[in-house]
VEXDREN-2710 file (C-alpha; in Angstrom, 1 decimal):
% VEXDREN-2710
k/r/px/py/pz
1/MET/113.3/106.8/111.1
2/ALA/116.6/106.8/109.9
3/GLY/116.5/104.4/106.9
4/LEU/113.6/106.7/105.5
5/ALA/114.6/109.9/106.0
6/GLY/118.5/109.4/105.5
7/ALA/122.2/109.4/106.6
8/PRO/123.3/111.8/109.2
9/GLY/123.5/115.3/108.7
10/SER/120.5/114.7/106.1
11/ALA/117.5/118.0/107.1
12/LEU/114.4/116.5/107.7
13/LEU/111.6/119.3/108.3
14/ASP/109.2/118.3/110.6
15/LEU/105.6/119.6/110.1
16/CYS/103.3/120.5/112.7
17/CYS/105.7/119.2/114.6
18/GLY/103.9/119.7/118.2
19/THR/105.4/119.3/121.2
20/GLY/108.6/117.8/119.2
21/LEU/109.0/114.4/119.9
22/LEU/109.5/113.5/116.5
23/ALA/112.1/116.0/115.6
24/GLY/113.7/115.4/119.3
25/ILE/113.7/111.6/117.1
26/GLY/115.4/113.0/114.3
27/ALA/118.0/114.9/116.3
28/GLN/119.4/111.7/118.5
29/LEU/119.8/110.0/114.9
30/GLY/122.2/112.8/113.6
31/LEU/119.8/115.1/111.0
32/ASP/119.8/118.4/110.8
33/VAL/115.8/118.8/112.0
34/THR/113.8/122.1/111.6
35/GLY/110.2/122.2/113.3
36/VAL/107.4/123.6/112.3
37/ASP/104.5/124.3/114.2
38/LEU/101.6/127.4/114.7
39/SER/101.5/127.4/118.1
40/PRO/103.9/128.9/120.0
41/HIS/103.0/127.2/123.3
42/MET/103.6/123.8/121.5
43/LEU/107.0/125.0/120.3
44/ALA/108.0/126.4/123.9
45/VAL/107.4/123.2/125.4
46/ALA/109.3/121.4/122.1
47/GLU/112.3/123.6/123.1
48/ALA/112.3/123.2/126.9
49/LYS/111.5/119.1/126.3
50/ARG/113.6/118.2/122.6
51/PRO/116.5/120.7/122.8
52/GLY/118.5/120.2/119.5
53/PRO/116.7/120.7/116.5
54/ALA/115.6/124.3/115.1
55/TYR/111.9/125.0/115.7
56/LEU/110.2/127.8/113.8
57/LEU/106.9/129.6/114.5
58/ALA/105.4/129.3/110.6
59/ASP/101.4/128.3/109.0
60/ALA/102.7/124.5/107.1
61/ALA/100.4/125.5/104.8
62/ALA/102.4/128.5/103.5
63/LEU/106.0/127.9/104.7
64/PRO/108.9/130.5/104.8
65/LEU/111.3/128.1/103.6
66/PRO/113.5/128.1/100.2
67/ASP/112.2/125.5/97.8
68/ASN/114.5/121.6/97.3
69/ARG/115.9/122.3/100.9
70/PHE/115.1/119.4/102.9
71/ASP/116.2/115.7/102.4
72/ALA/112.7/114.6/104.1
73/VAL/109.7/116.1/105.4
74/ALA/107.9/114.1/108.1
75/VAL/104.1/115.1/108.5
76/SER/102.8/112.9/111.9
77/PHE/98.9/113.0/112.8
78/ALA/98.3/116.6/111.6
79/LEU/96.4/115.8/108.0
80/HIS/93.1/114.6/109.9
81/GLU/92.8/117.9/112.1
82/LYS/93.0/119.9/109.1
83/PRO/90.2/121.2/107.0
84/LEU/90.9/119.0/103.5
85/HIS/92.2/122.3/101.8
86/ILE/94.4/123.0/104.1
87/ALA/95.8/119.7/104.6
88/ALA/96.3/119.5/100.8
89/ALA/98.1/122.9/101.1
90/ILE/100.9/121.3/103.5
91/LEU/101.4/118.7/101.8
92/GLY/101.9/120.9/98.3
93/GLU/104.3/123.0/101.0
94/ALA/106.0/119.4/101.7
95/ARG/106.5/119.0/98.4
96/ARG/108.1/122.2/97.4
97/VAL/110.6/122.6/99.7
98/LEU/111.4/118.9/99.4
99/LYS/115.0/118.1/97.3
100/ASP/114.3/115.8/94.0
101/ASP/115.3/112.9/95.3
102/GLY/114.1/113.4/98.9
103/ARG/110.8/111.6/100.5
104/ILE/107.6/112.5/102.2
105/LEU/106.6/110.7/106.0
106/VAL/103.4/110.7/106.6
107/ALA/102.1/108.8/109.9
108/ASP/97.9/109.3/109.7
109/TYR/94.6/107.7/110.1
110/LEU/93.7/105.4/107.9
111/ALA/90.0/105.5/106.5
112/SER/89.4/101.9/106.0
113/GLY/91.3/98.5/106.1
114/PRO/90.5/95.3/107.2
115/GLY/91.1/93.8/110.5
116/ARG/91.2/96.4/112.2
117/GLY/90.6/96.8/116.1
118/TRP/86.9/97.8/117.5
119/PHE/88.1/98.7/120.5
120/THR/91.2/100.8/119.3
121/GLY/88.6/102.5/116.8
122/ARG/85.8/103.6/119.8
123/ALA/89.1/104.9/121.5
124/ILE/90.9/107.0/118.5
125/HIS/86.9/108.4/117.7
126/LEU/86.9/109.2/121.4
127/VAL/90.1/110.7/121.6
128/GLU/89.1/112.7/118.7
129/ARG/85.6/113.6/119.6
130/LEU/87.1/115.2/123.3
131/ALA/89.7/117.1/120.7
132/GLY/87.2/119.6/120.5
133/GLN/84.1/120.2/118.0
134/ASP/86.0/121.7/115.0
135/HIS/88.9/119.0/115.1
136/HIS/86.6/116.3/115.0
137/ALA/84.4/117.3/112.4
138/CYS/87.6/117.6/110.3
139/PHE/88.4/114.0/111.5
140/ARG/85.6/113.1/110.1
141/GLN/85.7/114.3/106.9
142/TYR/89.0/113.6/106.4
143/LEU/88.0/109.7/107.0
144/ALA/84.7/110.2/104.7
145/ALA/87.1/111.9/101.7
146/GLY/89.5/108.5/101.8
147/GLY/92.2/109.5/104.4
148/ALA/95.4/110.8/103.1
149/GLU/96.0/109.3/99.4
150/PRO/93.3/111.3/97.9
151/LEU/95.3/113.9/99.7
152/PHE/98.7/113.2/98.1
153/ALA/96.6/112.8/94.9
154/ARG/95.4/116.2/95.3
155/ALA/99.1/117.8/96.1
156/GLY/100.4/115.9/92.8
157/LEU/102.2/113.0/95.0
158/SER/101.5/108.9/95.5
159/GLY/102.0/107.4/98.7
160/ARG/102.8/103.9/99.9
161/ILE/102.5/102.5/103.2
162/LYS/105.0/100.7/104.3
163/ARG/103.3/99.5/108.1
164/THR/100.3/100.0/109.8
165/PHE/100.1/100.5/113.4
166/LEU/97.4/101.2/116.2
167/HIS/95.3/97.9/115.2
168/GLY/95.6/98.7/111.9
169/TRP/93.8/102.1/112.3
170/ALA/96.7/104.5/111.4
171/GLY/99.8/104.0/108.7
172/LEU/103.2/105.2/107.9
173/TYR/103.6/106.1/104.2
174/ALA/106.3/107.1/102.2
175/VAL/105.6/109.7/99.7
176/ARG/107.1/111.2/96.5
END
């Protein structure tokens, strides 16, 4: 993450940070991290388990943060669980708060790809179904619409896969 997110002291925004895993890693690397989430419960867990980052209770689709503030913005496994218009709005906000020379990092499921593991795919689909009916509907819509790349375009961004993982079912994108 340090190479993609910048040098120690760089400002990293972790959108939809949940329990703060990524925010905590960024802080350990010496980054100035702000984690944002809409869930007070998730933020309470993040603050208890991973002190160091600043945590902000806010909607990632309508951030109360200034333009051009962050060197990097991360969105990890959050786009697939939102309605497409909200996922695109989150990316638009990431673009707005990002410095001109900054980078957005997105990790999420890939809509398709060669050599994806069958068993891993079944497990992912089961986990997404167990997350609830609305969550699963958003996941299915996200995959049917082509995954993250069409969302990038909708937000005026473009992304390149830097690596794949979860047996070809997920990717890490560098977005500009």
